[in-house]
C-alpha positions as CSV (number, residue, x, y, z in Angstrom):
1,M,120.7,118.9,106.0
2,S,124.1,118.6,107.5
3,R,125.0,122.3,107.5
4,A,126.2,123.3,111.0
5,R,124.2,125.8,113.0
6,T,125.5,128.6,115.2
7,L,123.6,128.9,118.4
8,S,122.6,132.4,119.5
9,P,124.0,133.7,122.8
10,W,120.5,133.6,124.1
11,L,120.1,129.9,123.4
12,M,123.5,129.3,125.0
13,A,122.2,131.0,128.1
14,L,119.3,128.6,128.2
15,G,121.9,125.8,128.4
16,L,121.1,124.2,125.0
17,G,124.7,123.9,124.3
18,F,125.3,121.5,127.2
19,G,123.4,118.2,126.9
20,A,124.9,116.6,130.1
21,A,122.8,118.8,132.4
22,Q,119.6,117.2,131.3
23,A,120.8,113.9,130.1
24,A,118.2,111.8,131.9
25,E,115.2,113.8,130.9
26,S,112.7,112.9,128.1
27,M,109.5,114.5,126.9
28,V,106.7,113.5,124.6
29,I,105.9,115.7,121.5
30,V,102.7,114.8,119.6
31,G,102.0,116.0,116.1
32,Y,100.1,115.0,112.9
33,G,102.7,112.4,111.7
34,G,103.6,111.9,108.0
35,A,106.1,113.9,106.0
36,G,105.6,117.0,108.2
37,Q,106.6,115.2,111.4
38,K,109.6,113.5,109.7
39,A,110.8,117.0,108.7
40,Q,110.3,118.1,112.3
41,E,112.3,115.2,113.5
42,A,115.2,116.1,111.2
43,A,115.2,119.9,111.7
44,F,114.0,120.2,115.3
45,F,113.7,117.0,117.4
46,Q,117.1,115.5,116.7
47,P,119.1,118.7,116.8
48,F,117.4,119.8,120.0
49,S,118.0,116.5,121.7
50,A,121.7,116.6,120.7
51,R,122.1,120.1,122.1
52,S,120.0,119.8,125.2
53,G,120.3,116.1,126.2
54,V,116.5,115.9,126.4
55,E,115.2,112.8,124.6
56,V,112.2,113.5,122.4
57,V,109.6,110.7,122.3
58,Q,107.2,111.2,119.4
59,G,103.5,110.5,119.2
60,E,100.8,111.1,116.6
61,Y,97.2,112.2,116.7
62,N,94.5,113.7,114.4
63,G,94.0,116.9,116.4
64,E,91.3,115.5,118.7
65,M,91.1,117.6,121.9
66,A,89.3,115.1,124.2
67,R,92.4,113.4,125.4
68,V,94.3,116.7,125.9
69,K,91.4,118.0,128.0
70,V,91.4,114.9,130.2
71,M,95.2,115.2,130.8
72,A,94.9,118.9,131.7
73,D,91.8,118.5,133.9
74,T,93.4,115.6,135.9
75,G,96.9,117.1,136.0
76,H,98.4,113.8,134.6
77,A,99.8,114.6,131.2
78,D,101.2,111.7,129.3
79,W,102.1,114.2,126.6
80,D,104.1,117.3,127.1
81,L,104.0,119.3,123.9
82,V,101.3,119.1,121.1
83,Q,101.1,120.5,117.6
84,I,97.6,122.1,117.4
85,E,95.5,124.2,115.1
86,G,94.8,127.9,115.9
87,P,91.1,127.6,116.9
88,D,91.7,124.6,119.2
89,L,94.6,126.5,120.8
90,A,92.4,129.6,121.4
91,R,89.6,127.5,123.0
92,G,92.1,125.4,125.0
93,C,93.9,128.5,126.3
94,D,90.6,130.0,127.4
95,E,89.7,126.7,129.2
96,G,93.1,126.5,130.9
97,L,94.4,123.4,129.1
98,F,97.8,124.9,128.2
99,E,100.6,126.6,129.9
100,R,101.0,130.3,129.4
101,L,104.1,131.5,127.7
102,D,106.4,134.3,128.8
103,W,107.7,135.7,125.5
104,K,110.4,137.8,127.0
105,A,111.9,134.6,128.5
106,L,111.6,132.9,125.1
107,G,113.7,135.4,123.2
108,G,110.9,137.9,122.3
109,E,108.0,137.8,119.9
110,E,109.5,140.4,117.6
111,Q,111.6,137.7,115.8
112,L,108.4,136.1,114.6
113,I,105.7,137.0,112.0
114,P,102.4,138.4,113.2
115,N,100.1,136.1,115.2
116,A,102.9,133.5,115.7
117,A,103.4,134.4,119.3
118,R,100.3,133.6,121.3
119,E,99.4,133.5,125.0
120,C,99.5,129.7,125.1
121,G,101.3,128.8,121.9
122,A,104.2,129.4,119.5
123,A,103.5,128.9,115.8
124,A,105.2,125.8,114.5
125,L,104.6,126.5,110.8
126,V,102.3,128.3,108.4
127,W,100.2,125.7,106.5
128,G,98.2,126.0,103.4
129,V,95.2,124.0,102.2
130,A,94.6,124.1,98.5
131,I,93.4,122.0,95.6
132,G,95.7,119.1,94.8
133,Y,95.5,117.1,91.6
134,D,97.6,114.8,89.3
135,A,99.0,117.0,86.6
136,D,99.5,114.0,84.3
137,A,95.9,112.8,84.7
138,L,93.9,116.0,84.8
139,K,94.0,118.2,81.8
140,P,92.9,120.9,81.6
141,A,93.9,121.6,85.2
142,P,91.4,122.9,87.8
143,T,92.1,126.5,88.9
144,S,89.4,127.3,91.5
145,W,86.9,125.9,93.9
146,A,84.2,126.4,91.3
147,D,86.2,123.9,89.2
148,F,86.4,121.6,92.2
149,W,82.6,121.6,92.4
150,D,82.1,121.2,88.6
151,V,81.6,117.4,88.3
152,K,80.6,117.7,84.6
153,K,83.8,119.3,83.5
154,F,85.9,117.2,85.9
155,P,84.0,113.9,86.6
156,G,85.1,111.7,89.5
157,K,85.5,111.6,93.2
158,R,86.7,114.6,95.3
159,G,88.7,114.4,98.6
160,L,87.7,116.7,101.4
161,R,88.7,116.7,105.1
162,K,86.0,115.3,107.3
163,R,85.4,118.5,109.4
164,A,83.4,121.7,109.0
165,V,86.6,123.8,109.2
166,Y,88.0,124.5,105.7
167,N,85.0,123.0,103.9
168,L,82.5,125.8,104.8
169,E,85.0,128.4,103.5
170,F,85.6,126.4,100.3
171,A,81.9,125.9,99.7
172,L,81.2,129.6,99.8
173,L,84.2,130.4,97.5
174,A,82.8,127.8,95.1
175,D,79.5,129.5,95.3
176,G,81.0,132.8,94.1
177,V,81.5,134.6,97.5
178,A,84.5,136.9,97.5
179,R,87.4,136.0,99.8
180,E,87.0,139.1,101.9
181,D,83.3,138.3,102.5
182,V,83.6,134.6,103.5
183,Y,83.8,135.0,107.3
184,R,81.3,137.9,107.5
185,L,78.8,135.6,105.7
186,L,79.7,132.5,107.8
187,G,78.8,134.6,110.8
188,T,75.2,134.5,109.7
189,E,72.7,131.7,109.7
190,A,72.0,132.4,106.0
191,G,75.7,132.1,105.2
192,V,76.1,128.8,107.1
193,A,73.0,127.4,105.4
194,R,74.3,128.5,102.0
195,A,77.7,126.7,102.7
196,F,76.0,123.5,103.7
197,A,73.7,123.6,100.7
198,K,76.7,124.0,98.4
199,L,78.4,121.1,100.2
200,G,75.2,119.1,99.6
201,E,75.6,119.5,95.8
202,L,79.0,117.7,96.0
203,K,78.2,115.2,98.7
204,P,77.7,112.1,96.4
205,Y,81.2,112.7,95.0
206,I,83.1,113.2,98.3
207,Q,85.6,110.8,99.7
208,W,86.4,112.1,103.2
209,W,90.0,112.2,104.5
210,E,91.0,112.3,108.1
211,A,94.7,112.0,108.0
212,G,97.0,114.5,106.2
213,A,98.8,111.8,104.3
214,Q,95.6,110.5,102.6
215,P,95.1,113.1,99.9
216,A,98.5,112.6,98.1
217,Q,98.1,108.8,98.4
218,W,94.6,109.0,96.9
219,L,95.8,111.1,94.0
220,A,98.7,108.8,93.3
221,A,96.3,105.8,93.4
222,G,93.7,107.5,91.2
223,D,91.1,107.2,93.9
224,V,90.1,110.9,93.5
225,V,90.6,113.3,90.6
226,M,91.3,116.2,93.0
227,T,91.3,116.9,96.7
228,S,91.7,119.5,99.3
229,T,95.1,118.9,100.8
230,Y,97.9,120.4,102.9
231,T,100.2,122.0,100.4
232,G,103.3,120.6,102.0
233,R,102.2,117.1,101.4
234,I,101.8,117.7,97.7
235,A,105.2,119.5,97.5
236,D,106.8,116.5,99.3
237,A,105.2,114.0,96.8
238,H,106.3,116.2,93.9
239,K,109.9,116.2,95.3
240,D,109.7,112.4,95.3
241,G,108.9,112.3,91.6
242,R,105.1,112.2,91.4
243,N,103.7,114.9,89.1
244,L,101.2,116.3,91.6
245,A,100.3,119.9,91.5
246,L,98.4,122.6,93.4
247,A,95.8,125.2,92.5
248,W,96.4,128.1,94.9
249,L,93.4,130.4,94.1
250,G,91.2,130.4,97.2
251,S,93.7,128.5,99.2
252,L,93.3,128.8,103.0
253,Y,96.3,129.4,105.1
254,G,96.9,129.6,108.9
255,M,99.3,128.4,111.6
256,D,99.8,125.3,113.7
257,Y,101.2,125.9,117.1
258,W,103.3,124.2,119.7
259,A,101.4,124.2,123.0
260,I,102.4,122.7,126.4
261,I,99.7,120.7,128.1
262,K,98.8,121.8,131.7
263,G,100.2,119.2,134.0
264,S,103.3,118.4,131.9
265,A,106.2,117.3,134.1
266,H,108.7,118.8,131.6
267,V,107.6,122.4,131.2
268,K,111.1,123.8,131.1
269,A,112.3,121.4,128.5
270,A,109.2,122.1,126.4
271,K,109.8,125.8,126.6
272,D,113.5,125.3,125.7
273,F,112.3,123.3,122.6
274,I,110.0,126.1,121.6
275,A,112.8,128.6,121.8
276,F,115.0,126.4,119.7
277,A,112.4,125.7,117.1
278,N,111.8,129.5,116.7
279,Q,115.3,130.1,115.5
280,A,115.9,131.0,111.9
281,D,118.5,128.3,111.1
282,A,116.3,125.5,112.4
283,Q,113.3,126.8,110.4
284,V,115.3,127.2,107.1
285,D,116.4,123.6,107.6
286,Y,112.7,122.5,108.2
287,V,111.4,124.2,105.1
288,G,114.2,122.5,103.1
289,H,112.6,119.2,104.2
290,I,109.0,120.2,103.6
291,P,107.9,123.6,102.3
292,Y,105.5,124.9,104.9
293,G,105.9,128.5,105.7
294,P,108.5,129.6,108.4
295,T,107.4,131.8,111.3
296,N,110.8,133.4,111.9
297,R,111.1,136.6,109.9
298,Q,114.7,136.0,109.0
299,A,114.0,132.5,107.9
300,A,111.3,133.7,105.5
301,E,113.8,136.1,103.9
302,R,116.4,133.4,103.3
303,L,114.4,130.9,101.3
304,D,115.4,129.9,97.8
305,P,112.9,131.4,95.3
306,Q,112.1,128.0,93.7
307,L,111.4,126.5,97.2
308,A,109.4,129.6,98.2
309,S,107.0,129.0,95.3
310,W,105.6,126.0,97.2
311,V,105.3,127.9,100.5
312,P,101.9,129.4,101.4
313,T,103.5,132.6,102.6
314,S,105.2,133.5,99.3
315,S,103.9,136.7,97.9
316,A,102.2,135.1,94.9
317,N,100.4,132.5,97.0
318,L,99.4,135.0,99.7
319,A,97.9,137.2,97.1
320,V,95.2,134.6,96.1
321,G,94.8,133.0,99.5
322,L,92.4,133.4,102.5
323,A,93.7,133.8,106.0
324,M,91.9,131.5,108.4
325,D,90.0,133.3,111.0
326,D,91.0,131.5,114.2
327,E,88.7,133.6,116.4
328,F,85.7,132.8,114.3
329,W,86.4,129.1,114.6
330,A,87.1,129.4,118.3
331,D,83.7,131.1,118.8
332,H,81.7,129.0,116.4
333,G,83.7,125.8,115.9
334,E,82.0,123.5,118.3
335,E,78.5,124.2,117.1
336,L,79.5,124.1,113.4
337,E,81.4,120.8,113.8
338,E,78.4,119.2,115.5
339,R,76.2,120.5,112.7
340,F,78.7,119.1,110.1
341,N,78.9,115.7,111.8
342,A,75.1,115.4,111.8
343,W,74.9,116.5,108.1
344,A,77.7,114.1,107.1
345,A,75.9,111.2,108.8
346,Q,72.7,111.7,106.9
């Protein structure tokens, strides 16, 4: 979007209106690639560079923490800022992998929705994971995770992310567990066993995805009849003319965060970027490129109703969704991922 932004006085005080002061500096921001990162480039990276003089060098990863840990532990960070999921942020913060944030110095956390301002991270977006399908090819349409598991009514391959996170929740929902009981049940051995047993029913039909771009590609190619997917990827494909659709019932939503790796040589620039990306104008611009949920309260209020229908935080979608429990996955994630990997390899 080419609409000019007005910088807040607070951002001006940070020096983001005067690029010459930092003209020689560059920093590396690493995210999940694809349409989401292209939207970040247009709404955040390029405008920030133009205003600050700090060059943004982009990288991509799949969320693996091993490399981040090596950088933080050795004090030699090749990356400066990473986009990271909530449970990994919580664990990494406890382990000292990320810089602590002073929210008063960043403009205050009151401008953001609940849980967006964390000790070591600033929410980059609100994501949703729901059922994606080709609306031209799949009639009647699936409406729930029970439908996703019903291979008689909907024969064919299913796409699921190759991790325990998301899948254990979806398995319990498919097995008839109420949304409000999912994490209570997953906190017990019986609940975990029930989730893996339900996954086992579907295992012969699963095609595992590891990159966020794969579900929409697989649907378009007819490789799967439906798939779990980041909602913004399907919205982006729909905008490009493919009749892909989402079933929101039982969708999971949560936040990705910007986190500064301990040992970064560009901590100030990274904090300036976080402050810039938290502003309402930048976030409205971002959602216009890809409809993930904004974290700035004012930005959320300014979305066009038609665009908001694709956003996980719209009232209709929130009403049928499940909030991801970051603390549960921070406490149990490592053991459940190990258990999942052993199960998937069998």
